C-alpha positions in Angstrom: 0.0 0.0 0.0 1.3 3.4 -0.9 2.4 5.6 2.0 0.3 8.8 2.3 2.2 11.8 1.1 -0.2 14.8 0.8 -0.5 17.4 3.6 -3.9 18.5 2.5 -6.4 17.9 -0.3 -8.6 20.4 -2.2 -11.8 19.6 -4.0 -12.9 22.0 -6.7 -10.6 23.0 -9.5 -12.1 26.3 -10.6 -9.7 29.3 -10.7 -9.9 29.9 -6.9 -9.2 26.3 -6.1 -6.3 26.0 -8.6 -4.7 29.2 -7.3 -5.0 28.1 -3.7 -3.4 24.8 -4.5 -0.5 26.5 -6.3 -0.1 28.9 -3.3 0.1 26.0 -0.9 2.6 24.2 -3.2 4.8 27.2 -3.4 4.9 27.3 0.4 6.2 23.7 0.6 3.0 21.7 1.2 2.1 18.7 -0.8 -1.5 19.1 -2.1 -3.8 16.4 -3.6 -6.2 17.9 -6.2 -9.6 16.4 -6.9 -12.6 17.5 -9.0 -16.0 16.0 -9.6 -15.2 16.1 -13.4 -12.0 14.2 -13.2 -10.7 15.3 -16.6 -10.1 18.7 -14.9 -7.6 17.0 -12.7 -5.6 15.7 -15.6 -5.7 19.1 -17.4 -4.6 20.9 -14.2 -1.7 18.5 -13.6 -0.5 18.8 -17.2 -0.8 22.6 -17.4 -1.0 25.0 -14.4 0.5 22.4 -11.9 3.1 21.1 -14.3 6.5 21.0 -12.5 5.0 21.3 -9.0 4.7 18.7 -6.2 0.9 18.7 -6.6 -0.6 15.2 -7.0 -4.0 14.2 -8.3 -6.8 11.9 -7.4 -9.5 10.5 -9.5 -11.9 9.3 -6.8 -12.6 10.5 -3.2 -11.3 7.1 -2.0 -8.0 7.6 -3.8 -7.8 11.2 -2.5 -8.3 10.1 1.1 -5.8 7.3 0.8 -3.1 9.8 -0.2 -3.6 12.1 2.9 -1.5 12.1 6.0 -3.4 12.0 9.3 -5.2 13.9 10.6 -6.6 14.2 7.1 -7.3 17.8 6.0 -9.7 18.4 3.1 -10.7 21.7 1.7 -14.0 21.9 -0.2 -14.2 24.8 -2.6 -17.4 24.3 -4.5 -20.7 26.2 -5.0 -22.3 27.0 -1.6 -25.3 25.0 -0.5 -26.3 21.5 -1.6 -23.0 20.8 -3.3 -21.1 21.3 0.0 -23.5 19.0 1.8 -23.2 16.4 -0.9 -19.4 16.3 -0.7 -19.6 16.1 3.1 -21.9 13.1 3.0 -19.6 11.3 0.5 -16.5 12.2 2.4 -17.5 11.4 6.0 -17.6 7.6 5.7 -14.1 7.6 4.2 -12.6 9.6 7.1 -11.5 8.8 10.6 -12.2 10.4 14.0 -10.2 13.7 14.2 -10.0 14.3 10.5 -10.9 17.8 9.2 -13.2 19.1 6.5 -12.8 22.7 5.6 -15.4 24.6 3.6 -13.6 27.5 1.9 -16.7 28.8 -0.1 -19.1 31.6 0.5 -21.4 29.5 2.6 -24.2 31.0 4.8 -23.0 31.0 8.4 -26.1 29.1 9.6 -25.2 26.2 7.3 -21.6 26.3 8.8 -23.1 26.2 12.3 -25.3 23.2 11.4 -22.4 21.3 9.8 -20.0 21.9 12.6 -22.5 20.5 15.2 -23.5 17.6 13.0 -20.0 16.5 12.1 -18.8 16.8 15.7 -21.3 14.1 16.5 -19.5 11.9 14.0 -16.1 12.8 15.4 -15.1 14.9 12.3 -13.8 18.4 12.8 -15.5 21.0 10.6 -14.2 24.4 9.7 -16.0 27.1 7.8 -13.3 29.5 6.4 -14.0 32.8 4.7 -11.5 33.4 1.9 -11.1 36.9 0.4 -8.9 38.4 -2.2 -10.3 37.0 -5.4 -8.1 35.0 -7.9 -5.0 37.1 -7.3 -5.4 36.8 -3.5 -5.8 33.0 -3.6 -2.6 32.8 -5.6 -0.4 35.4 -3.8 -1.9 35.5 -0.3 -5.6 35.8 0.6 -7.2 37.0 3.8 -8.4 33.9 5.7 -11.2 33.8 8.3 -11.5 30.3 9.8 -14.1 29.3 12.4 -15.9 26.1 13.4 -14.5 23.4 15.6 -11.6 24.9 17.5 -9.9 21.5 17.8 -9.1 21.8 14.1 -7.1 25.0 14.4 -3.7 23.6 15.6 -3.8 21.3 12.6 -4.6 23.8 9.9 -2.8 26.9 11.4 0.6 26.2 10.0 -0.8 25.9 6.4 -3.2 28.8 6.6 -0.8 31.2 8.2 1.9 30.3 5.7 -0.3 30.9 2.6 -2.2 34.0 3.7 -1.4 37.7 3.1 0.8 39.4 5.6 1.2 42.9 7.0 4.8 43.1 8.0 5.4 39.9 10.0 1.7 39.5 11.0 -0.4 37.0 9.1 -3.9 38.1 7.8 -5.4 34.9 9.3 -6.3 33.9 12.8 -8.9 31.7 14.5 -12.2 33.7 14.5 -14.5 31.6 16.7 -16.7 28.6 17.1 -19.4 27.2 14.7 -20.4 29.8 12.1 -18.1 32.6 13.3 -15.7 32.5 10.4 -18.3 32.6 7.7 -20.2 35.3 9.6 -17.1 37.5 9.6 -16.6 36.8 5.9 -20.3 37.7 5.3 -19.9 41.0 7.1 -16.6 41.6 5.1 -18.6 41.2 1.9 -21.4 43.4 3.2 -18.8 46.2 3.9 -17.5 45.5 0.4 -21.0 46.2 -1.0 -21.1 49.5 0.9 -17.6 50.5 -0.2 -18.3 49.8 -3.8 -21.6 51.7 -3.7 -20.1 54.7 -2.1 -17.4 54.9 -4.7 -20.0 54.5 -7.5 -22.0 57.4 -6.0 -18.8 59.6 -6.0 -18.2 58.6 -9.6 -21.9 59.4 -10.5 -21.6 62.8 -9.1 -18.3 63.5 -10.9 -19.6 62.1 -14.2 -23.1 63.6 -14.4 -23.0 66.4 -11.9 -19.6 67.8 -12.6 -19.3 66.4 -16.1 -15.7 65.3 -15.7 -14.1 63.2 -18.4 -12.6 59.7 -17.8 -9.0 61.0 -17.5 -10.0 63.7 -14.9 -12.0 61.1 -12.8 -9.2 58.6 -13.0 -6.6 61.1 -11.9 -8.9 62.2 -9.0 -9.1 58.6 -7.7 -5.4 58.1 -8.2 -4.7 61.2 -6.1 -7.2 60.1 -3.4 -5.4 56.8 -3.2 -2.3 58.6 -2.0 -3.9 59.7 1.2 -6.6 58.7 3.8 -8.6 56.8 1.1 -5.7 54.5 0.2 -7.4 51.2 -0.6 -7.7 48.4 -3.1 -11.1 49.5 -4.4 -10.0 53.1 -4.9 -6.9 51.9 -6.8 -8.8 49.7 -9.2 -11.4 52.3 -9.8 -8.7 54.6 -11.1 -7.5 51.8 -13.3 -11.0 51.0 -14.6 -11.7 54.7 -15.5 -8.6 55.0 -17.6 -8.9 51.7 -19.4 -9.3 51.8 -23.2 -9.7 49.3 -25.9 -9.8 49.7 -29.7 -13.2 51.4 -29.3 -12.2 53.9 -26.6 -13.0 54.0 -22.9 -14.6 50.8 -21.9 -16.5 51.8 -18.7 -19.2 53.8 -20.4 -20.2 50.9 -22.7 -20.8 48.6 -19.8 -24.6 48.0 -19.0 -25.5 49.7 -15.7 -27.2 46.7 -14.1 -25.5 45.0 -11.1 -26.2 41.6 -9.7 -25.3 40.1 -6.3 -24.5 36.6 -5.1 -26.2 36.7 -1.8 -23.7 37.8 0.9 -24.8 41.4 0.9 -28.4 40.4 1.2 -27.4 37.9 4.0 -25.7 40.8 5.8 -28.8 42.9 5.6 -31.0 40.1 6.8 -28.6 39.4 9.7 -28.8 43.0 10.7 -32.6 42.7 10.9 -32.3 39.4 12.8 -29.9 40.9 15.4 -31.5 44.3 15.5 -28.5 46.3 14.4 -28.9 49.4 12.1 -26.6 48.4 9.3 -28.4 50.9 7.0 -25.6 51.7 4.6 -25.1 48.1 3.5 -28.8 47.6 3.2 -29.1 50.6 0.9 -26.2 49.2 -1.2 -28.1 46.0 -1.7 -31.3 47.9 -2.7 -29.2 50.0 -5.1 -28.2 46.9 -7.0 -31.9 45.8 -7.1 -32.8 49.3 -8.5 -30.1 49.0 -11.1 -31.6 45.8 -12.4 -34.8 47.7 -13.4 -33.0 49.0 -16.5 -36.0 48.9 -18.9 -38.2 50.7 -16.3 -35.6 53.3 -15.6 -35.1 54.0 -19.3 -38.8 54.6 -19.6 -39.0 56.7 -16.5 -36.0 58.8 -17.6 -38.1 60.3 -20.4 -41.3 60.7 -18.3 -40.4 61.7 -14.7 -39.3 65.3 -14.1 -36.1 66.2 -12.3 -33.5 69.0 -12.0 -30.8 69.7 -14.6 -27.7 67.6 -14.0 -25.1 70.3 -14.0 -23.1 71.7 -11.1 -22.3 75.4 -11.3 -20.0 75.9 -8.3 -16.3 75.5 -7.6 -15.4 72.0 -8.9 -12.1 71.9 -7.0 -14.0 72.6 -3.7 -16.6 70.0 -4.5 -14.0 67.3 -5.2 -12.5 68.0 -1.7 -15.9 67.8 -0.1 -16.4 64.5 -2.0 -13.1 63.1 -0.8 -13.8 63.9 2.8 -17.4 62.6 2.5 -16.3 59.3 1.0 -13.8 58.9 3.8 -16.3 59.6 6.5 -18.9 57.4 4.9 -16.4 54.5 4.8 -15.8 55.0 8.5 -19.5 54.8 9.2 -19.8 51.6 7.0 -17.1 49.9 9.0 -18.6 51.1 12.2 -21.9 49.5 11.3 -20.1 46.3 10.2 -18.4 45.9 13.6 -21.6 46.7 15.4 -23.2 43.7 13.6 -20.2 41.5 14.5 -20.7 42.5 18.1 -24.4 42.0 18.0 -24.1 38.4 16.7 -21.2 37.6 19.1 -23.5 38.4 22.0 -26.2 36.0 20.8 -23.8 33.2 19.9 -21.3 33.7 22.7 -18.5 34.2 20.2 -15.3 35.7 21.7 -14.4 37.7 18.6 -11.1 39.6 18.6 -12.1 42.7 16.7 -8.5 44.0 16.4 -7.4 40.7 14.9 -10.3 40.8 12.4 -9.3 44.3 11.3 -5.8 42.9 10.8 -7.1 40.0 8.7 -8.7 42.6 6.5 -5.6 44.7 6.1 -4.1 42.5 3.4 -5.2 40.1 0.7 -8.9 41.0 0.7 -11.1 43.2 -1.4 -11.8 45.8 1.4 -8.2 46.2 2.4 -7.5 49.8 3.2 -5.1 52.0 5.1 -7.4 52.9 8.0 -8.0 49.3 9.0 -4.8 49.8 10.9 -6.5 52.5 12.9 -9.4 50.2 13.5 -7.0 47.6 14.9 -5.4 50.2 17.1 -8.8 51.3 18.4 -9.8 47.8 19.6 -6.4 47.1 21.0 -6.6 50.3 23.0 -10.2 49.5 24.2 -11.3 45.9 23.5 -14.8 46.8 24.9 -15.3 49.7 22.5 -19.0 49.7 21.6 -18.7 51.8 18.4 -15.7 52.8 16.3 -17.1 56.4 16.1 -16.4 56.7 19.8 -12.7 56.1 19.4 -10.6 59.3 19.5 -9.1 58.8 16.0 -12.5 58.3 14.4 -14.3 61.0 16.4 -11.7 63.5 15.2 -12.1 62.2 11.6 -15.8 62.8 11.7 -15.3 66.3 13.2 -13.2 67.1 10.2 -15.4 65.4 7.6 -19.0 65.3 8.6 -19.8 68.7 7.2 -18.5 67.5 3.8 -21.1 64.6 3.8 -23.8 67.2 4.3 -22.5 69.4 1.4 -22.2 66.4 -1.0 -25.6 64.9 -0.2 -27.4 68.3 -0.4 -25.7 69.1 -3.7 -26.5 65.7 -5.1 -30.2 66.1 -4.0 -30.3 69.5 -5.8 -28.8 67.9 -8.9 -31.1 64.9 -8.8 -28.3 62.4 -8.4 -29.1 59.5 -6.1 -26.7 58.9 -3.2 -28.5 56.2 -1.1 -25.4 55.0 0.7 -24.0 58.4 1.5 -27.5 59.6 2.6 -27.9 56.5 4.8 -24.5 57.1 6.4 -25.4 60.7 7.2 -28.8 59.7 8.6 -27.2 57.0 10.8 -24.5 59.4 12.0 -27.1 62.0 13.0 -29.3 59.5 14.6 -26.5 57.9 16.6 -25.3 61.3 17.9 -28.9 62.4 18.8 -29.7 62.1 22.5 -33.5 62.3 22.1 -35.0 60.7 19.0 -38.7 60.9 18.2 -39.3 57.2 19.1 -41.1 58.5 22.2 -44.0 59.4 19.8 -43.7 56.1 18.1 -44.1 54.3 21.4 -47.1 56.4 22.3 -48.7 55.6 18.9 -48.1 51.9 19.4 -49.6 52.1 22.9 -52.6 54.1 21.6 -53.6 51.6 18.9 -52.3 48.4 20.3 -51.7 48.8 24.1 -48.1 47.8 23.6 -47.0 49.8 26.7 -44.0 52.2 27.1 -41.4 53.2 29.6 -41.2 56.5 31.4 -37.8 58.3 31.5 -36.1 57.6 34.8 -38.3 54.5 35.4 -36.6 52.2 32.8 -37.7 48.6 33.0 -41.2 49.3 34.1 -43.8 49.2 31.3 -47.0 51.1 31.5 -50.1 51.5 29.4 -52.3 54.6 29.1 -56.0 54.6 28.2 -55.6 57.4 25.7 -59.2 57.9 24.6 -60.9 57.2 27.9 -62.8 54.2 26.4 -59.9 52.0 25.2 -59.5 50.0 28.4 -56.6 49.6 30.8 -55.4 46.1 29.7 -52.1 46.1 27.9 -50.9 43.7 25.2 -49.1 40.5 26.3 -45.9 41.4 24.5 -44.0 44.6 24.6 -42.0 44.0 21.4 -45.0 43.4 19.0 
């Protein structure tokens, strides 16, 4: 019988899977490659993996036989039923203490279920968020593993070798039990939705409001990337704007309808489930849905009235307002994201290290940006920080930039240019800094028509009902939160 030689196996030879295998091979690990369509294994070994230590398998039984114990298997296939199918086929072939790792964009509740189910069968399950796209997978992704903590010592050497690094610090650490890793990846993707929408709104205002050309917009983003806004998404936006093919600038020929694969929607749903006001990400998801109504929007554009799309003021000043507004809105987006992480952690008893999560996002991933270092420092300084906006660094940033959001949103409104994410950011900021919101009236309304009760200031915890009309009765509803 052949002696097992592979350190780890990977199932799923799409581009991400191939690049992760080559990354692990480059770092000295022997990887066994498998794919449901086995011809892909042969093609991979004869082409991309030619000259490497990568070995192939043409059945799950063969793959398992080539793995050192504890066996480590990464599944990188479409989230959902395909993952469950491979788990059911793999489990009978494995031994107690072996490890299955789901590296796809699975919903965190599925990861939670799988971790618990497999523990009953003595298999260690890990749900690992992987960010960075094709290039990140090859050169160093951000990795967010969670699940059964007994698995971490066995996968840590591999994961921390292949991930991105900031200085000597790996952009990978254990996140938490059960669904924590995929939850953190989901929030990462939600913030990504917000970041992209904010940048699109800035671009929209430059293009239609200020009527800047592609070169002017590209140079603006390029200059912004040299300062506080330094990030992967700002960098690629500049590159996209200046890209030309034989027919000229490409961007303006791309159809303005955007899809989404689910993680942004999941983030918005989770925010509702945990009662966290993640408004900016929610608006970013809805903006994509609105973009999909292309035919209706085309009709409406010739029917519905609006203002003229032309800014008459100081363009240099507006660009500075826009730069500061974008920076402030990004801060608010991340603040909301970390609020959601905290809200879920309380429900699931996850001991999340928020500073470490910020570090994981510093390199390799799509939302990597300079001020994630400031987020890491904020949580290192105060691990119990309830909101990033209350940290000195970010409080000062908002003091410097909040007026710019107001200017940009007001100008956009006057020009008829939609800024749903920026407007949501400003509304959240103003709501969060307001001591007395009008929810007292809302509570009175609920009590008036439904006897849902309310609290009196200074007597928190005691719920009372008022017979507002004199003939409504004094019996309150059985549940306060209806």
